[in-house]
LOTORZA-708348 format. One record per residue: x, y, z of N, C-alpha, C, O in turn; residue in three letters. Coordinates in pm, whole numbers. Layout:
REM LOTORZA-708348
ATOM    n.u    n.v    n.w   ca.u   ca.v   ca.w    c.u    c.v    c.w    o.u    o.v    o.w residuo
ATOM      X      Y      Z      X      Y      Z      X      Y      Z      X      Y      Z     ala
...
This chain:
REM LOTORZA-708348
ATOM    n.u    n.v    n.w   ca.u   ca.v   ca.w    c.u    c.v    c.w    o.u    o.v    o.w residuo
ATOM   9632   7007  16192   9516   7006  16104   9503   6860  16030   9602   6798  15991     met
ATOM   9365   6814  16016   9368   6693  15955   9399   6681  15811   9398   6785  15744     asn
ATOM   9426   6566  15753   9479   6549  15619   9368   6586  15528   9405   6628  15419     arg
ATOM   9241   6579  15548   9140   6611  15447   9136   6757  15442   9106   6804  15333     ser
ATOM   9158   6835  15535   9150   6992  15526   9270   7016  15433   9255   7073  15325     thr
ATOM   9391   6972  15475   9506   7005  15388   9489   6979  15250   9522   7059  15162     val
ATOM   9432   6854  15227   9405   6816  15092   9320   6901  15007   9341   6921  14887     ser
ATOM   9208   6956  15088   9118   7046  15021   9194   7170  14981   9183   7218  14868     cys
ATOM   9281   7229  15083   9360   7345  15057   9454   7336  14917   9462   7422  14829     leu
ATOM   9512   7226  14923   9602   7174  14812   9514   7199  14677   9552   7270  14584     lys
ATOM   9399   7132  14683   9306   7144  14557   9283   7292  14525   9298   7334  14410     ser
ATOM   9247   7368  14622   9215   7497  14614   9326   7590  14547   9300   7682  14469     leu
ATOM   9458   7552  14591   9563   7616  14527   9597   7576  14391   9641   7665  14318     val
ATOM   9585   7467  14347   9576   7429  14207   9463   7498  14131   9483   7543  14018     val
ATOM   9343   7505  14193   9239   7547  14129   9268   7710  14086   9248   7759  13975     met
ATOM   9314   7767  14188   9355   7903  14174   9445   7936  14065   9423   8026  13984     leu
ATOM   9550   7858  14066   9660   7862  13959   9595   7814  13822   9637   7866  13719     his
ATOM   9496   7721  13814   9445   7689  13684   9349   7818  13625   9347   7855  13508     phe
ATOM   9288   7865  13713   9192   7985  13683   9285   8097  13630   9249   8162  13532     leu
ATOM   9403   8121  13691   9517   8218  13643   9542   8181  13502   9543   8266  13414     cys
ATOM   9564   8052  13479   9607   8007  13334   9491   8032  13238   9510   8084  13128     trp
ATOM   9363   7992  13284   9248   8033  13201   9234   8180  13165   9187   8209  13055     leu
ATOM   9270   8270  13250   9249   8417  13225   9367   8447  13125   9344   8526  13033     cys
ATOM   9481   8396  13135   9589   8420  13040   9554   8364  12902   9594   8422  12801     gly
ATOM   9482   8253  12895   9450   8202  12769   9337   8288  12700   9340   8302  12577     ala
ATOM   9242   8343  12774   9130   8424  12732   9183   8553  12691   9124   8614  12602     phe
ATOM   9301   8608  12752   9361   8732  12695   9427   8719  12558   9422   8806  12471     val
ATOM   9491   8598  12545   9546   8566  12429   9441   8554  12296   9460   8604  12185     val
ATOM   9329   8478  12338   9219   8459  12241   9151   8595  12202   9123   8622  12085     ala
ATOM   9125   8683  12313   9070   8801  12282   9186   8895  12200   9138   8961  12108     phe
ATOM   9306   8908  12217   9408   8955  12145   9406   8909  12005   9413   8995  11918     gly
ATOM   9398   8786  11970   9399   8718  11849   9265   8773  11773   9269   8813  11656     glu
ATOM   9161   8771  11844   9029   8827  11790   9044   8960  11739   9008   8993  11625     phe
ATOM   9100   9042  11827   9124   9188  11773   9215   9210  11656   9199   9295  11568     gln
ATOM   9330   9106  11669   9422   9113  11550   9366   9089  11428   9413   9142  11327     met
ATOM   9255   9005  11425   9202   8939  11306   9098   9044  11246   9085   9061  11125     val
ATOM   9023   9114  11345   8910   9205  11309   8961   9347  11294   8893   9431  11234     his
ATOM   9075   9376  11346   9118   9520  11324   9226   9538  11225   9342   9499  11242     ser
ATOM   9180   9599  11119   9276   9574  10990   9340   9731  10984   9378   9766  10873     arg
ATOM   9354   9814  11080   9403   9941  11069   9554   9959  11095   9612  10057  11048     tyr
ATOM   9622   9865  11172   9756   9904  11210   9859   9925  11101   9959   9994  11122     pro
ATOM   9837   9868  10988   9923   9890  10886   9928  10047  10834  10024  10091  10770     ser
ATOM   9819  10120  10868   9803  10252  10830   9890  10338  10909   9957  10427  10856     leu
ATOM   9890  10309  11056   9973  10388  11150  10080  10295  11205  10054  10228  11305     val
ATOM  10196  10287  11147  10296  10190  11174  10376  10243  11296  10445  10159  11354     thr
ATOM  10376  10367  11342  10445  10413  11456  10397  10335  11580  10477  10312  11670     thr
ATOM  10271  10296  11587  10227  10250  11710  10219  10092  11691  10175  10026  11786     phe
ATOM  10255  10033  11587  10257   9881  11574  10303   9809  11694  10236   9717  11743     leu
ATOM  10423   9852  11747  10490   9763  11850  10394   9752  11969  10389   9648  12034     pro
ATOM  10310   9867  12000  10237   9887  12125  10084   9864  12086   9995   9894  12166     ile
ATOM  10060   9814  11972   9932   9810  11929   9843   9721  12028   9892   9615  12067     tyr
ATOM   9726   9756  12068   9663   9691  12171   9649   9526  12144   9674   9444  12233     pro
ATOM   9612   9494  12034   9590   9336  12012   9742   9270  12019   9755   9159  12071     ser
ATOM   9838   9327  11973   9980   9266  11981  10009   9264  12134  10050   9158  12180     asn
ATOM   9990   9373  12220  10021   9381  12358   9939   9260  12433   9993   9189  12518     thr
ATOM   9805   9245  12391   9732   9142  12469   9786   9013  12446   9799   8934  12540     leu
ATOM   9825   8981  12311   9860   8852  12282   9996   8824  12370  10004   8723  12440     val
ATOM  10088   8909  12362  10218   8891  12434  10196   8863  12576  10241   8764  12635     val
ATOM  10107   8973  12639  10084   8956  12784  10034   8840  12817  10084   8775  12909     thr
ATOM   9911   8791  12736   9831   8670  12767   9926   8536  12772   9921   8448  12858     gly
ATOM  10017   8541  12653  10102   8429  12647  10199   8425  12765  10228   8313  12807     thr
ATOM  10252   8528  12823  10342   8517  12933  10258   8478  13057  10308   8403  13140     ile
ATOM  10133   8525  13072  10064   8498  13191  10027   8336  13179  10035   8265  13280     val
ATOM   9994   8291  13075   9961   8155  13065  10079   8057  13100  10067   7959  13173     thr
ATOM  10203   8102  13032  10319   8020  13080  10348   8026  13229  10374   7923  13291     cys
ATOM  10344   8148  13288  10378   8165  13431  10281   8084  13511  10325   8016  13603     val
ATOM  10144   8086  13481  10041   8027  13558  10058   7876  13544  10042   7800  13639     cys
ATOM  10089   7836  13424  10119   7688  13403  10223   7628  13491  10221   7510  13528     tyr
ATOM  10322   7720  13525  10428   7684  13637  10362   7667  13767  10392   7575  13843     leu
ATOM  10265   7764  13795  10201   7759  13917  10127   7634  13928  10136   7566  14030     gly
ATOM  10045   7596  13819   9955   7470  13823  10058   7355  13858  10035   7286  13958     val
ATOM  10162   7333  13788  10274   7223  13802  10309   7238  13953  10301   7140  14027     leu
ATOM  10347   7351  13995  10397   7359  14130  10303   7304  14238  10339   7234  14333     gly
ATOM  10164   7350  14209  10058   7305  14306  10038   7160  14314  10025   7098  14420     gly
ATOM  10036   7107  14190  10034   6960  14181  10126   6881  14234  10090   6786  14304     met
ATOM  10257   6908  14210  10363   6839  14250  10409   6881  14394  10495   6818  14455     lys
ATOM  10337   7005  14450  10379   7040  14578  10529   7081  14583  10597   7052  14681     glu
ATOM  10576   7145  14486  10701   7172  14464  10736   7317  14515  10702   7415  14447     asn
ATOM  10795   7330  14619  10820   7469  14693  10912   7559  14597  10896   7682  14599     arg
ATOM  11001   7506  14520  11082   7586  14433  11003   7640  14317  11023   7754  14275     cys
ATOM  10910   7558  14264  10846   7597  14136  10747   7703  14184  10721   7800  14112     met
ATOM  10685   7684  14319  10576   7784  14360  10652   7922  14394  10604   8032  14368     leu
ATOM  10758   7905  14446  10831   8035  14480  10881   8112  14343  10883   8235  14336     ile
ATOM  10915   8038  14251  10949   8100  14111  10832   8154  14052  10834   8262  13994     ser
ATOM  10716   8073  14065  10581   8128  14009  10545   8271  14070  10512   8370  14004     phe
ATOM  10556   8264  14193  10508   8401  14258  10604   8519  14226  10565   8634  14210     phe
ATOM  10736   8479  14216  10828   8588  14178  10804   8646  14040  10811   8766  14013     ile
ATOM  10776   8544  13950  10755   8575  13792  10635   8660  13796  10631   8768  13737     leu
ATOM  10537   8612  13865  10394   8687  13854  10395   8824  13911  10324   8912  13864     leu
ATOM  10486   8845  14025  10501   8981  14077  10568   9077  13972  10532   9192  13949     phe
ATOM  10676   9008  13911  10760   9102  13803  10645   9123  13678  10638   9232  13621     ile
ATOM  10569   9026  13647  10464   9044  13536  10381   9147  13591  10351   9231  13506     leu
ATOM  10332   9170  13708  10238   9264  13759  10301   9414  13736  10235   9505  13685     met
ATOM  10424   9427  13777  10490   9539  13751  10516   9581  13595  10524   9699  13560     leu
ATOM  10527   9492  13523  10519   9518  13368  10405   9556  13338  10398   9657  13268     val
ATOM  10293   9495  13375  10160   9541  13339  10120   9680  13381  10053   9752  13306     glu
ATOM  10164   9719  13503  10135   9855  13551  10221   9961  13464  10167  10067  13431     leu
ATOM  10344   9935  13432  10407  10015  13324  10348  10023  13203  10347  10127  13137     ala
ATOM  10292   9907  13163  10216   9896  13014  10093   9988  13027  10070  10067  12936     met
ATOM  10014   9981  13132   9894  10065  13163   9930  10207  13147   9857  10280  13079     ala
ATOM  10041  10252  13207  10091  10397  13206  10120  10435  13063  10084  10544  13019     cys
ATOM  10191  10337  12984  10208  10370  12856  10088  10398  12767  10080  10489  12685     val
ATOM  10005  10315  12794   9871  10312  12704   9804  10450  12740   9757  10521  12651     phe
ATOM   9803  10484  12867   9724  10618  12908   9792  10739  12855   9729  10838  12819     leu
ATOM   9925  10729  12851   9999  10834  12790   9983  10861  12630   9970  10969  12573     val
ATOM   9989  10727  12575   9980  10725  12433   9852  10787  12373   9842  10852  12269     tyr
ATOM   9743  10749  12472   9620  10795  12432   9607  10953  12419   9522  11005  12347     ser
ATOM   9694  11021  12493   9694  11168  12481   9806  11229  12389   9795  11344  12346     arg
ATOM   9916  11148  12359  10030  11177  12263   9995  11119  12126  10079  11140  12038     glu
ATOM   9900  11060  12099   9872  10993  11978   9867  11099  11849   9882  11060  11733     ile
ATOM   9847  11219  11880   9844  11316  11768   9981  11333  11705   9993  11362  11586     asp
ATOM  10080  11315  11782  10220  11352  11737  10256  11290  11603  10302  11362  11515     thr
ATOM  10234  11149  11582  10273  11084  11474  10149  11026  11392  10165  10957  11292     tyr
ATOM  10034  11059  11440   9919  10987  11369   9891  11045  11230   9872  10973  11132     phe
ATOM   9890  11174  11225   9850  11231  11092   9960  11210  10995   9939  11185  10876     glu
ATOM  10084  11223  11052  10195  11176  10948  10182  11046  10894  10190  11029  10772     arg
ATOM  10159  10941  10982  10167  10807  10926  10049  10787  10841  10059  10714  10742     asp
ATOM   9936  10848  10870   9815  10836  10784   9835  10894  10641   9805  10831  10540     leu
ATOM   9884  11010  10641   9914  11072  10522  10015  10989  10437   9993  10973  10317     met
ATOM  10119  10939  10493  10220  10838  10416  10135  10732  10359  10143  10703  10240     arg
ATOM  10047  10669  10446   9976  10546  10381   9885  10592  10263   9869  10521  10163     ser
ATOM   9825  10714  10277   9746  10762  10159   9834  10797  10029   9792  10782   9914     leu
ATOM   9939  10838  10057  10028  10865   9947  10066  10739   9874  10068  10734   9751     glu
ATOM  10100  10628   9960  10147  10515   9910  10026  10437   9823  10048  10378   9717     ile
ATOM   9909  10445   9879   9785  10404   9813   9768  10468   9669   9755  10404   9565     tyr
ATOM   9772  10614   9684   9746  10700   9568   9852  10684   9465   9818  10695   9347     arg
ATOM   9968  10661   9493  10083  10667   9389  10125  10524   9339  10190  10511   9235     asp
ATOM  10087  10417   9416  10113  10289   9376  10038  10240   9254   9944  10304   9208     ser
ATOM  10082  10116   9198  10011  10052   9080   9892  10003   9143   9868  10010   9264     ser
ATOM   9807   9945   9041   9667   9891   9092   9699   9764   9183   9630   9737   9281     pro
ATOM   9823   9678   9138   9833   9562   9213   9935   9580   9326   9972   9483   9393     glu
ATOM   9982   9705   9346  10078   9721   9459  10014   9765   9585   9913   9835   9592     gly
ATOM  10096   9709   9703  10064   9755   9840   9912   9733   9860   9833   9821   9893     asn
ATOM   9880   9603   9835   9737   9564   9858   9679   9569   9998   9560   9584  10024     gln
ATOM   9786   9554  10095   9745   9556  10244   9684   9692  10276   9573   9708  10328     thr
ATOM   9774   9794  10238   9749   9917  10269   9619   9975  10195   9546  10056  10253     ile
ATOM   9594   9932  10073   9484   9967  10003   9359   9917  10082   9268   9991  10117     lys
ATOM   9367   9784  10105   9242   9711  10174   9232   9768  10289   9114   9791  10316     asp
ATOM   9319   9806  10382   9298   9880  10512   9230  10016  10506   9142  10054  10582     asp
ATOM   9288  10088  10395   9242  10229  10382   9099  10231  10341   9018  10308  10393     phe
ATOM   9065  10138  10237   8922  10122  10191   8840  10082  10313   8732  10138  10334     asp
ATOM   8888   9987  10394   8797   9941  10510   8774  10065  10612   8664  10074  10667     ala
ATOM   8867  10154  10635   8857  10269  10721   8750  10365  10663   8667  10419  10736     val
ATOM   8755  10385  10533   8666  10480  10468   8521  10419  10460   8423  10490  10482     gln
ATOM   8509  10287  10428   8377  10225  10439   8320  10231  10575   8200  10257  10589     tyr
ATOM   8402  10206  10684   8352  10197  10814   8301  10327  10877   8194  10338  10936     arg
ATOM   8389  10425  10858   8371  10560  10911   8311  10665  10841   8298  10780  10883     phe
ATOM   8267  10608  10706   8204  10697  10607   8282  10843  10595   8229  10950  10625     arg
ATOM   8409  10828  10549   8487  10939  10547   8582  10908  10417   8588  10799  10360     cys
ATOM   8653  11022  10384   8725  11018  10257   8872  11089  10269   8883  11211  10288     cys
ATOM   8971  11012  10257   9108  11085  10279   9156  11102  10418   9104  11040  10510     gly
ATOM   9246  11178  10433   9289  11212  10572   9221  11334  10621   9153  11328  10723     val
ATOM   9235  11450  10549   9173  11569  10593   9039  11592  10501   8951  11671  10538     his
ATOM   9030  11528  10393   8893  11531  10316   8919  11469  10168   9025  11411  10142     gly
ATOM   8825  11484  10084   8844  11417   9942   8955  11484   9857   9001  11424   9759     val
ATOM   8999  11603   9889   9098  11668   9815   9232  11598   9818   9312  11608   9725     ala
ATOM   9256  11523   9935   9373  11460   9959   9412  11354   9848   9530  11321   9835     asp
ATOM   9303  11297   9761   9333  11210   9664   9375  11259   9535   9414  11188   9443     trp
ATOM   9364  11408   9535   9405  11475   9408   9349  11411   9276   9419  11394   9177     glu
ATOM   9224  11380   9284   9149  11328   9170   9147  11191   9147   9068  11142   9066     gly
ATOM   9235  11119   9215   9230  10967   9211   9152  10920   9346   9209  10872   9444     his
ATOM   9028  10941   9337   8930  10899   9445   8895  10765   9449   8827  10727   9353     val
ATOM   8927  10670   9548   8888  10537   9540   8732  10527   9563   8670  10615   9623     pro
ATOM   8670  10408   9507   8541  10383   9519   8481  10378   9672   8363  10396   9703     ile
ATOM   8589  10350   9760   8539  10348   9902   8501  10459   9958   8446  10457  10069     ser
ATOM   8524  10580   9889   8464  10717   9929   8329  10737   9887   8270  10835   9934     cys
ATOM   8263  10655   9799   8137  10676   9750   8028  10671   9855   8020  10578   9936     cys
ATOM   7949  10767   9853   7849  10784   9965   7712  10690   9926   7622  10677  10009     thr
ATOM   7706  10633   9805   7604  10536   9768   7656  10390   9759   7774  10360   9743     ile
ATOM   7557  10308   9769   7602  10157   9758   7476  10078   9696   7370  10061   9756     asp
ATOM   7504  10036   9572   7613  10003   9508   7657  10146   9435   7576  10234   9408     pro
ATOM   7791  10153   9407   7837  10272   9353   7875  10254   9206   7990  10216   9183     cys
ATOM   7789  10277   9099   7824  10243   8965   7853  10375   8871   7881  10368   8751     asn
ATOM   7842  10486   8938   7855  10608   8868   8008  10637   8875   8063  10639   8985     asn
ATOM   8079  10661   8759   8215  10726   8768   8235  10851   8848   8330  10875   8923     pro
ATOM   8128  10931   8820   8144  11058   8894   8053  11047   9022   7957  11121   9042     asn
ATOM   8088  10955   9097   8004  10923   9231   8036  11021   9322   8149  11069   9327     his
ATOM   7918  11064   9416   7929  11151   9522   8034  11075   9628   8043  10953   9641     pro
ATOM   8110  11175   9700   8211  11114   9791   8179  11183   9936   8118  11289   9948     asn
ATOM   8229  11109  10038   8221  11181  10169   8315  11290  10167   8423  11292  10109     trp
ATOM   8263  11381  10237   8348  11514  10246   8442  11520  10352   8550  11580  10348     glu
ATOM   8389  11447  10464   8482  11451  10593   8606  11361  10565   8610  11260  10494     glu
ATOM   8702  11417  10636   8834  11327  10637   8818  11214  10745   8727  11207  10828     gly
ATOM   8918  11129  10730   8911  10999  10834   9011  11037  10944   9018  10958  11038     cys
ATOM   9084  11139  10947   9177  11162  11048   9123  11152  11196   9165  11075  11282     leu
ATOM   9019  11249  11211   8959  11262  11346   8885  11135  11399   8893  11103  11517     glu
ATOM   8813  11062  11308   8747  10956  11333   8828  10830  11369   8789  10757  11460     lys
ATOM   8948  10799  11294   9025  10699  11313   9120  10738  11434   9154  10648  11511     leu
ATOM   9161  10857  11450   9227  10886  11583   9156  10864  11708   9212  10818  11807     arg
ATOM   9021  10900  11704   8948  10872  11805   8921  10728  11843   8916  10690  11960     asp
ATOM   8903  10640  11727   8904  10495  11747   9035  10441  11817   9033  10363  11911     trp
ATOM   9141  10488  11763   9270  10452  11831   9275  10484  11977   9311  10397  12057     phe
ATOM   9239  10616  12017   9235  10666  12146   9164  10584  12238   9208  10547  12347     ala
ATOM   9049  10555  12190   8952  10472  12261   9012  10328  12294   9002  10278  12406     arg
ATOM   9069  10273  12195   9130  10138  12218   9247  10154  12309   9261  10058  12385     asn
ATOM   9326  10238  12319   9436  10264  12407   9377  10272  12553   9421  10202  12644     tyr
ATOM   9275  10362  12568   9222  10377  12687   9147  10259  12757   9148  10240  12879     leu
ATOM   9081  10179  12663   9017  10065  12710   9113   9958  12754   9096   9887  12853     ser
ATOM   9225   9953  12664   9334   9851  12697   9392   9881  12827   9403   9799  12919     thr
ATOM   9428  10004  12829   9491  10059  12970   9402  10014  13078   9443   9941  13168     gly
ATOM   9284  10055  13071   9189  10035  13180   9168   9867  13201   9139   9823  13312     ala
ATOM   9181   9795  13105   9185   9659  13115   9301   9598  13184   9287   9505  13264     gly
ATOM   9419   9650  13153   9556   9600  13210   9539   9640  13337   9568   9549  13415     val
ATOM   9492   9771  13407   9492   9807  13530   9385   9714  13617   9401   9689  13736     val
ATOM   9277   9669  13541   9186   9580  13607   9256   9448  13628   9246   9389  13735     thr
ATOM   9329   9398  13524   9399   9280  13544   9503   9273  13653   9535   9170  13712     met
ATOM   9554   9403  13674   9655   9427  13781   9599   9400  13906   9645   9316  13983     phe
ATOM   9484   9481  13933   9411   9470  14060   9373   9326  14095   9392   9280  14208     ile
ATOM   9315   9249  13985   9263   9112  14022   9397   9030  14054   9395   8947  14145     ile
ATOM   9503   9051  13985   9623   8968  14017   9688   9005  14146   9767   8927  14199     gln
ATOM   9661   9114  14197   9707   9155  14342   9632   9065  14431   9690   8994  14513     val
ATOM   9498   9068  14416   9415   8992  14508   9438   8835  14497   9437   8759  14594     arg
ATOM   9458   8799  14375   9492   8655  14352   9612   8620  14412   9613   8517  14479     tyr
ATOM   9734   8697  14400   9868   8661  14453   9857   8646  14608   9910   8553  14668     ile
ATOM   9780   8752  14671   9753   8746  14824   9702   8624  14864   9758   8558  14952     gln
ATOM   9587   8582  14799   9515   8470  14847   9590   8325  14810   9590   8227  14885     leu
ATOM   9648   8333  14687   9724   8205  14651   9849   8186  14743   9878   8078  14794     ser
ATOM   9923   8307  14760  10046   8292  14830  10021   8251  14976  10089   8161  15026     phe
ATOM   9929   8310  15042   9882   8275  15187   9842   8130  15200   9881   8061  15295     ser
ATOM   9761   8083  15100   9713   7950  15095   9825   7841  15074   9827   7735  15137     thr
ATOM   9916   7877  14981  10025   7801  14939  10112   7792  15076  10148   7685  15125     ser
ATOM  10137   7911  15127  10234   7903  15249  10181   7808  15354  10249   7720  15407     arg
ATOM  10056   7832  15380   9984   7751  15495  10003   7600  15465  10035   7518  15551     phe
ATOM   9977   7572  15329   9976   7426  15305  10112   7371  15324  10127   7263  15382     val
ATOM  10212   7439  15280  10354   7394  15288  10391   7379  15438  10460   7285  15476     met
ATOM  10347   7467  15516  10374   7455  15650  10299   7339  15729  10336   7305  15841     ser
ATOM  10204   7288  15669  10141   7171  15719  10193   7047  15684  10146   6945  15735     gln
ATOM  10296   7044  15594  10344   6921  15537  10431   6841  15654  10500   6897  15739     gln
ATOM  10416   6729  15642  10494   6638  15742  10607   6576  15670  10610   6584  15547     thr
ATOM  10710   6509  15744  10817   6462  15673  10769   6335  15568  10827   6303  15465     pro
ATOM  10663   6279  15618  10594   6164  15526  10555   6232  15402  10589   6177  15297     glu
ATOM  10484   6352  15394  10448   6420  15295  10553   6445  15182  10527   6435  15062     asp
ATOM  10665   6476  15229  10788   6516  15146  10850   6400  15080  10927   6425  14987     leu
ATOM  10828   6272  15115  10887   6165  15058  10819   6126  14942  10858   6030  14876     leu
């Protein structure tokens, strides 16, 4: 095979690894975006270690690092780096598949701890001083504003200390303001369940794309390496 064709294939290998790196960077950026705009994790601490935005950031960072190794290996035509890249990527794919299963399972088992965590957060809000636990207060207010709900099961959960975020009118200037009657438990639980399902589906999609990518990239890299002459290795 002539040198121009081999050179073209080498460029294709580098480009494939670079696209993999870009995908990892996009996943990190999307996870950071979700982390900034989703203010509810502090209310349901049981799920914090596997919260979708945290998982996306960690997964995207690992993908970015692994694919950077592939880019360097492709540019330097280093067989050891490329083999390490494919092994690490294969292990990462297995981890992603396990993560997808966890998300799909948690979307069904979310009821077990959800109500308990949410009630605990409400009690902290209700019983703390005006200056205390500001993060939980801000997050609970954000939930009640967004979902137009009040308390966990209803307004009675506040035991007379109803925050202004439960008010049904805006602006709310009346001390005896009308409040949303419906609790936030079902609405917030559905929101979390949808997030876990969509993240699980996204991880499965990423897994399928990576399977196709590793097939194409591995076969191309293997072919390029087989075409190297002793002069190319010097």
